[in-house]
C-alpha positions as CSV (number, residue, x, y, z in Angstrom):
1,X,0.0,0.0,0.0
2,X,1.5,3.3,-1.0
3,X,1.3,6.2,1.3
4,X,1.0,9.6,-0.1
5,X,3.1,12.3,1.3
6,X,1.7,15.7,1.4
7,X,4.0,18.5,0.4
8,X,5.3,20.4,3.5
9,X,4.3,24.1,3.6
10,X,7.0,26.4,3.4
11,X,6.9,28.6,6.5
12,X,9.2,31.2,7.3
13,X,10.2,32.3,10.8
14,X,8.3,35.5,10.5
15,X,5.1,33.6,9.9
16,X,5.7,31.4,13.0
17,X,6.5,34.5,15.1
18,X,3.3,36.1,13.9
19,X,1.2,33.0,14.8
20,X,2.8,33.0,18.3
21,X,2.1,36.6,18.8
22,X,-1.5,36.0,17.9
23,X,-1.7,33.2,20.4
24,X,-0.1,35.3,23.1
25,X,-2.4,38.2,22.3
26,X,-5.4,36.0,22.6
27,X,-4.2,34.7,26.0
28,X,-3.6,38.2,27.3
29,X,-6.9,39.4,26.0
30,X,-8.6,36.5,28.0
31,X,-6.7,37.3,31.2
32,X,-7.6,41.0,30.9
33,X,-11.3,40.2,30.2
34,X,-11.4,37.9,33.2
35,X,-9.9,40.5,35.5
36,X,-12.3,43.0,34.2
37,X,-15.2,40.7,34.9
38,X,-14.0,40.0,38.4
39,X,-13.8,43.8,39.1
40,X,-17.3,44.2,37.7
41,X,-18.7,41.7,40.2
42,X,-16.9,43.4,43.1
43,X,-18.3,46.8,42.0
44,X,-21.8,45.4,41.5
45,X,-21.8,44.0,45.1
46,X,-20.4,47.3,46.4
47,X,-23.1,49.3,44.6
48,X,-25.9,47.1,46.0
49,X,-24.6,47.5,49.5
50,X,-24.6,51.3,49.0
51,X,-28.1,51.2,47.5
52,X,-29.3,49.0,50.5
53,X,-27.9,51.6,52.8
54,X,-29.8,54.4,51.0
55,X,-33.0,52.4,51.2
56,X,-32.8,51.7,54.8
57,X,-31.2,55.0,55.8
58,X,-28.4,53.2,57.6
59,X,-24.8,53.9,57.3
60,X,-23.7,50.5,58.5
61,X,-24.7,47.0,57.6
62,X,-25.8,45.2,60.8
63,X,-25.3,41.4,61.2
64,X,-28.5,39.8,62.4
65,X,-28.0,37.1,65.0
66,X,-29.2,33.6,64.2
67,X,-31.2,33.3,67.4
68,X,-33.1,36.1,69.1
69,X,-32.1,36.9,72.7
70,X,-34.6,36.4,75.5
71,X,-35.7,39.9,76.8
72,X,-35.3,40.6,80.5
73,X,-38.6,41.3,82.4
74,X,-37.8,45.0,82.5
75,X,-37.3,45.0,78.7
76,X,-40.5,43.1,78.2
77,X,-42.4,45.7,80.3
78,X,-40.8,48.6,78.3
79,X,-41.6,46.9,75.0
80,X,-45.3,46.3,76.1
81,X,-45.5,50.0,77.2
82,X,-44.1,51.3,73.9
83,X,-46.5,49.1,72.0
84,X,-49.5,50.5,74.0
85,X,-48.3,54.0,73.3
86,X,-47.9,53.3,69.5
87,X,-51.2,51.6,69.3
88,X,-53.0,54.9,69.2
89,X,-51.0,56.0,66.3
90,X,-52.3,53.2,64.1
91,X,-56.0,53.3,65.0
92,X,-58.2,54.8,62.4
93,X,-59.8,58.0,63.4
94,X,-63.4,58.6,62.5
């Protein structure tokens, strides 16, 4: 069985260098785009935190504890008194 040999392309060192530069350019472009995407994600999160602060009127983000603390009897009485006072604000007036 005879094998056919394809003629080799004549490539010059300048063409090889150009191909290597294109590959390197593609890799650098990918790295720059990945870094740009990561920075966009960081800025997005930062902007949402600022927007949340504007919505709530708070300057700081507050961590909410997983479990609520049990109020002392004095705190429970103060809360009940405050709720009684505020109850009059929410009653409909005729």
